[in-house]
C-alpha positions as CSV (number, residue, x, y, z in Angstrom):
1,M,4.5,99.1,144.3
2,S,7.6,97.2,145.5
3,Y,10.6,95.8,143.4
4,K,12.3,92.7,143.2
5,S,15.6,91.8,141.3
6,L,15.0,88.6,139.2
7,D,17.7,85.7,139.2
8,P,19.1,83.8,136.3
9,Q,17.3,80.7,137.6
10,D,14.3,82.8,137.0
11,F,14.2,82.6,133.3
12,L,13.3,79.6,130.8
13,I,13.2,79.8,127.3
14,S,10.8,77.1,125.4
15,A,10.5,76.5,121.8
16,D,7.1,74.9,120.2
17,T,6.5,74.1,116.8
18,I,2.7,74.8,115.6
19,T,1.4,73.2,112.7
20,A,-1.5,73.9,110.1
21,P,-2.8,73.3,106.8
22,C,-1.7,75.8,104.0
23,W,-4.9,76.1,102.2
24,T,-7.5,79.1,102.9
25,N,-10.0,77.9,105.9
26,N,-7.5,75.1,106.9
27,T,-8.6,72.7,104.5
28,N,-6.2,69.5,103.9
29,P,-6.1,68.2,101.2
30,I,-7.5,71.2,98.9
31,S,-9.6,69.6,96.3
32,S,-11.0,72.2,94.0
33,L,-8.6,74.4,91.9
34,F,-9.5,77.2,89.7
35,T,-7.6,79.6,87.4
36,S,-8.1,83.1,86.3
37,S,-8.4,83.6,82.5
38,T,-7.6,87.3,82.9
39,Q,-4.1,86.2,84.9
40,V,-3.4,84.0,82.3
41,N,-3.9,86.1,79.1
42,G,-2.1,88.8,80.8
43,T,1.5,89.6,81.0
44,S,2.5,87.6,84.1
45,G,0.9,84.5,82.1
46,N,3.9,84.5,80.3
47,Y,5.7,83.4,83.6
48,Y,3.2,81.8,85.9
49,L,-0.3,80.6,86.7
50,N,-2.1,81.5,89.5
51,V,-4.2,78.7,91.2
52,Y,-7.0,79.6,93.4
53,N,-9.4,77.8,95.8
54,T,-12.6,79.4,94.4
55,D,-13.3,80.7,90.8
56,P,-12.0,84.3,90.4
57,T,-14.5,85.1,87.9
58,I,-17.7,84.6,90.2
59,D,-15.9,84.9,93.7
60,S,-14.4,88.0,94.6
61,S,-13.0,86.5,97.7
62,A,-11.2,83.9,95.9
63,E,-7.6,83.6,96.7
64,I,-4.3,82.4,95.5
65,Q,-3.0,79.0,96.7
66,F,-0.1,78.5,94.6
67,N,1.3,79.4,91.1
68,I,3.0,77.1,88.4
69,S,5.8,78.3,86.6
70,Y,8.0,76.6,83.9
71,G,11.7,77.0,83.6
72,N,14.0,76.0,80.8
73,G,17.8,76.2,80.7
74,F,17.5,76.9,76.6
75,G,14.6,79.3,76.6
76,S,12.3,76.9,74.8
77,G,8.9,76.7,75.8
78,S,7.9,80.3,75.2
79,L,8.5,83.4,73.0
80,L,11.4,85.2,72.4
81,Y,11.8,88.9,73.7
82,D,13.7,89.4,70.6
83,A,13.6,87.5,67.7
84,G,17.1,88.3,67.0
85,I,18.5,86.8,70.3
86,N,17.9,83.2,70.6
87,G,17.1,81.6,73.9
88,L,16.4,84.8,75.8
89,S,12.7,84.1,77.0
90,P,10.3,84.3,79.9
91,T,11.3,80.2,80.2
92,R,14.8,80.9,80.5
93,T,14.2,83.9,82.8
94,V,12.2,81.5,85.3
95,Y,15.0,79.1,84.7
96,G,17.4,81.3,85.9
97,Q,15.5,83.1,88.5
98,W,14.8,79.9,90.6
99,R,18.9,78.8,90.0
100,N,20.0,81.8,91.4
101,L,17.7,81.7,94.4
102,I,18.1,77.8,95.2
103,Y,22.1,77.5,94.4
104,G,23.1,80.8,93.8
105,D,25.2,80.3,91.0
106,E,24.2,81.1,87.6
107,N,26.5,78.3,86.0
108,T,24.7,75.4,88.3
109,Q,22.4,73.2,86.4
110,F,19.2,71.5,88.3
111,S,20.2,68.0,89.1
112,F,17.6,65.4,90.9
113,S,19.3,62.7,92.7
114,T,22.5,63.5,91.0
115,I,20.8,63.1,87.7
116,T,21.1,66.3,85.6
117,P,18.3,66.1,83.3
118,V,19.4,66.8,79.7
119,Q,16.3,69.0,78.7
120,Q,17.3,71.3,81.8
121,D,13.8,72.1,82.5
122,F,11.3,72.1,85.6
123,Y,8.0,73.0,86.8
124,A,7.7,75.4,89.9
125,I,4.9,75.2,92.4
126,S,5.2,78.1,94.6
127,I,3.0,78.1,97.5
128,D,1.4,81.6,98.1
129,R,3.2,83.3,100.8
130,A,0.0,84.1,102.6
131,R,-0.5,80.3,102.8
132,F,2.5,79.8,105.3
133,K,4.1,81.6,108.1
134,E,7.5,80.0,108.9
135,S,7.9,77.4,106.3
136,L,6.5,74.4,105.0
137,F,6.2,71.2,107.4
138,P,8.6,68.5,105.9
139,G,6.9,65.0,105.8
140,S,3.2,66.6,105.1
141,L,3.4,66.5,101.6
142,T,0.9,64.7,99.4
143,L,0.8,65.4,95.8
144,S,-1.4,63.4,93.2
145,L,-1.0,63.8,89.5
146,F,-3.3,61.9,87.0
147,S,-2.5,60.2,84.1
148,A,-5.5,59.1,82.2
149,S,-7.2,57.1,84.8
150,K,-4.0,56.3,86.8
151,Q,-2.2,58.5,89.3
152,I,0.9,59.3,91.1
153,T,1.6,60.3,94.3
154,L,4.3,62.1,95.2
155,T,5.7,63.5,98.7
156,D,9.2,64.3,100.2
157,D,11.8,62.3,101.7
158,S,12.2,64.1,104.9
159,L,11.2,61.2,107.2
160,T,13.8,58.7,105.3
161,T,16.7,60.5,104.8
162,T,19.5,60.2,107.0
163,T,21.2,63.3,106.2
164,I,19.3,66.8,105.5
165,S,21.0,68.9,102.9
166,Y,21.3,72.6,102.4
167,C,21.2,75.0,99.6
168,D,21.2,78.9,99.4
169,A,17.5,78.6,100.0
170,G,18.0,76.3,103.2
171,R,16.8,72.7,103.7
172,V,16.4,70.7,100.5
173,F,14.6,67.2,100.3
174,N,14.0,65.1,97.1
175,I,10.2,64.5,95.9
176,I,9.6,60.9,95.6
177,S,6.7,58.5,95.3
178,G,4.8,58.2,98.5
179,S,2.6,60.1,100.6
180,N,2.9,61.8,103.9
181,G,6.7,61.5,103.8
182,V,6.8,57.8,103.4
183,A,8.2,56.2,100.0
184,T,6.3,53.3,98.0
185,S,7.7,50.7,96.4
186,A,5.9,50.4,93.2
187,N,7.6,47.9,90.9
188,A,8.0,50.3,87.8
189,L,9.4,53.2,89.3
190,G,13.3,52.2,88.4
191,A,14.6,52.2,91.5
192,I,12.6,49.7,93.9
193,N,11.9,51.3,97.5
194,T,13.3,54.7,96.7
195,G,10.3,55.8,94.8
196,M,12.6,57.3,92.3
197,T,12.5,56.9,88.6
198,V,15.3,56.3,86.0
199,S,15.4,60.0,85.5
200,G,16.2,60.5,89.3
201,S,13.7,62.2,92.1
202,Y,10.3,63.4,91.0
203,G,11.9,66.9,92.2
204,L,13.2,69.1,95.0
205,F,11.3,69.9,98.0
206,L,12.3,73.4,99.7
207,P,10.3,74.2,102.9
208,D,12.2,77.2,103.9
209,I,10.8,79.0,100.5
210,G,7.7,77.1,100.1
211,T,8.6,75.7,96.8
212,I,8.3,72.4,95.2
213,I,10.2,72.0,92.0
214,L,9.0,68.8,89.6
215,N,11.4,67.3,87.6
216,A,9.5,67.5,84.2
217,S,12.2,64.6,82.7
218,A,10.3,62.2,85.2
219,L,7.1,63.6,84.8
220,D,7.2,62.9,81.0
221,L,7.9,59.0,81.7
222,T,5.0,56.8,80.9
223,H,3.1,55.4,83.7
224,A,4.7,52.2,83.6
225,S,7.9,54.0,84.2
226,G,6.6,56.2,87.0
227,G,5.6,59.2,85.3
228,I,2.2,60.6,84.1
229,A,3.2,60.9,80.3
230,L,2.7,65.0,80.4
231,N,4.5,65.3,77.3
232,T,6.3,68.8,78.3
233,L,6.6,71.0,74.9
234,R,9.8,72.2,74.3
235,V,9.5,74.2,71.1
236,S,11.7,77.0,70.5
237,N,10.3,80.4,70.3
238,T,7.0,79.1,70.7
239,N,4.3,79.9,73.5
240,N,3.8,76.0,74.7
241,R,2.0,77.1,78.2
242,N,3.5,74.2,79.9
243,P,2.4,75.8,83.2
244,I,-1.3,75.0,81.8
245,R,-0.2,71.6,80.9
246,L,0.7,70.5,84.5
247,Y,-2.5,72.3,85.7
248,S,-4.7,70.7,83.0
249,T,-4.4,69.1,79.9
250,G,-8.1,68.8,78.9
251,S,-8.5,65.8,76.5
252,A,-5.2,64.2,77.5
253,T,-6.2,63.7,80.9
254,R,-2.7,64.5,82.7
255,G,-1.7,66.8,85.6
256,L,-3.8,68.2,88.2
257,I,-7.3,68.6,87.0
258,T,-8.5,66.0,84.7
259,G,-12.0,65.9,83.6
260,S,-13.5,64.3,86.7
261,Y,-10.4,63.9,88.5
262,T,-9.0,66.6,91.1
263,S,-5.4,66.3,92.9
264,S,-5.2,65.6,96.2
265,F,-3.0,68.3,97.6
266,S,-2.1,67.7,101.2
267,L,0.4,70.3,102.7
268,N,0.9,72.0,106.0
269,S,3.2,75.1,107.1
270,Q,5.0,75.1,110.3
271,E,5.8,78.2,112.9
272,T,8.1,78.0,115.8
273,I,6.9,79.9,119.1
274,T,9.4,80.5,121.2
275,S,8.3,81.7,124.5
276,D,10.3,83.3,127.3
277,F,9.2,81.9,130.9
278,I,9.8,84.4,134.0
279,F,8.8,83.1,137.4
280,C,8.2,86.1,139.5
281,R,8.4,84.8,143.4
282,A,6.8,86.5,146.2
283,R,8.0,84.8,149.7
284,N,6.2,85.4,152.8
285,A,7.9,88.4,154.1
286,E,7.9,90.4,150.7
287,F,5.2,92.2,149.2
288,N,3.1,92.3,152.2
289,Y,2.7,96.3,152.4
290,T,1.7,98.7,149.5
291,E,1.9,102.4,149.2
292,N,-1.7,102.7,148.2
293,P,-3.2,105.6,149.9
294,S,-5.9,103.3,151.4
295,F,-3.0,101.4,153.1
296,I,-0.6,104.5,154.4
297,S,-1.4,107.9,154.8
298,G,-0.2,110.2,152.2
299,S,0.6,113.2,154.4
300,T,2.4,111.6,157.3
301,G,3.4,107.8,155.8
302,A,2.1,106.1,158.8
303,V,0.3,102.8,158.5
304,L,-3.8,103.7,158.4
305,Y,-4.7,100.7,160.7
306,D,-2.9,99.2,163.3
307,L,-3.7,96.0,162.4
308,F,-1.8,96.2,159.2
309,I,1.3,96.7,161.3
310,N,2.1,93.2,162.1
311,S,-0.8,91.3,160.3
312,P,-0.8,93.5,156.9
313,T,-2.9,92.0,153.8
314,T,-2.2,92.9,150.0
315,Y,-3.7,91.8,147.0
316,I,-1.2,91.6,143.8
317,T,-3.3,92.4,140.7
318,T,-0.2,93.2,138.3
319,V,3.4,92.3,137.4
320,G,5.6,94.8,135.7
321,M,8.8,93.6,133.8
322,Y,11.5,96.6,134.5
323,N,15.5,96.9,132.8
324,D,17.9,97.9,134.9
325,S,17.4,101.5,133.8
326,N,13.9,101.0,135.6
327,E,11.9,101.3,132.7
328,L,8.5,99.4,132.0
329,L,9.1,96.9,129.5
330,A,6.1,94.3,129.7
331,V,2.9,94.2,132.3
332,A,1.3,91.2,133.2
333,K,-2.6,91.2,134.7
334,L,-3.6,88.6,136.8
335,S,-7.0,87.1,136.1
336,K,-8.0,88.2,139.8
337,P,-6.3,89.7,142.3
338,L,-4.3,87.6,144.7
339,K,-4.4,87.4,148.3
340,K,-0.9,88.0,150.1
341,D,0.2,88.1,153.6
342,F,3.0,86.5,155.9
343,T,1.6,83.4,155.8
344,K,1.5,83.0,152.0
345,E,3.8,83.0,149.1
346,A,3.3,83.1,145.6
347,L,4.8,82.2,142.7
348,I,3.6,84.0,139.2
349,R,4.6,82.5,136.0
350,V,5.2,85.1,133.3
351,K,4.9,84.0,129.5
352,L,6.2,86.1,126.8
353,D,5.3,84.9,123.4
354,F,7.5,85.9,120.4
């Protein structure tokens, strides 16, 4: 076994971004969406609605793709925890949780492209954590919502914005009318070529926490004004079940699922793979001898064959990485032995991914 110290120029760090569809089986877009009546009617159904790739009532392998929740700053749209305490309800809890996570300030209200909705409410689509690795991939969002026989298609503005904004939850982009990060120039959106409505943007895209916040006021607009006439219900101390309304409003034909229509929901995740390349060099005069018993006598330390004195031949099979305390940290195996003698030099590139 031979040792050699590495020089600073023998190290190189490289980073590559890998993208893949978020949904189970790497399908994109996801076109089949299902819910669970057990979850909807359970305690968690007061706060969010799980959406699956297959019907969980008949398929035990069904996996959650994302969930939908509705937050209201006034607590409207859900039953009060205590009838004697006005405003404290699941919708207000949802609103407060997302506000603290995104803004880190309990006094901040959600705003969409500088416009703060009077209603102080939103829909949150939270991508299941198992569906993405590091973060969502900006510019990959395409979400279609239906209104009767018409639809709007939403995306994020990451490809067109000139300045990236940040909040306590990381990067934040506006959700606009368009697809794959490119805004449309529909003539009824209130602000031509920006993909926004008179109520501001359609929401916020937060790739670092896997969340889409949808502006309820924008969705409530008529189709002529850029919305889907969702008609979000905001009745005090009443379970309006707005998450189900966004998912599917039945005969009203608005939302993700509308009779014969199914939303086109495309979204990719991304992961940055950092690689540490280490270049191990064996020059012509190095690593030509070995302490292997087939080469050197174990009793005398003499070379067994005279030919190996002036013309030795060895075979490199393994590269071990040691620290300054001579502790083995990593081992790299060659695919086949590498012949080495005084007439040959070797350059072995070791790649460490983390």
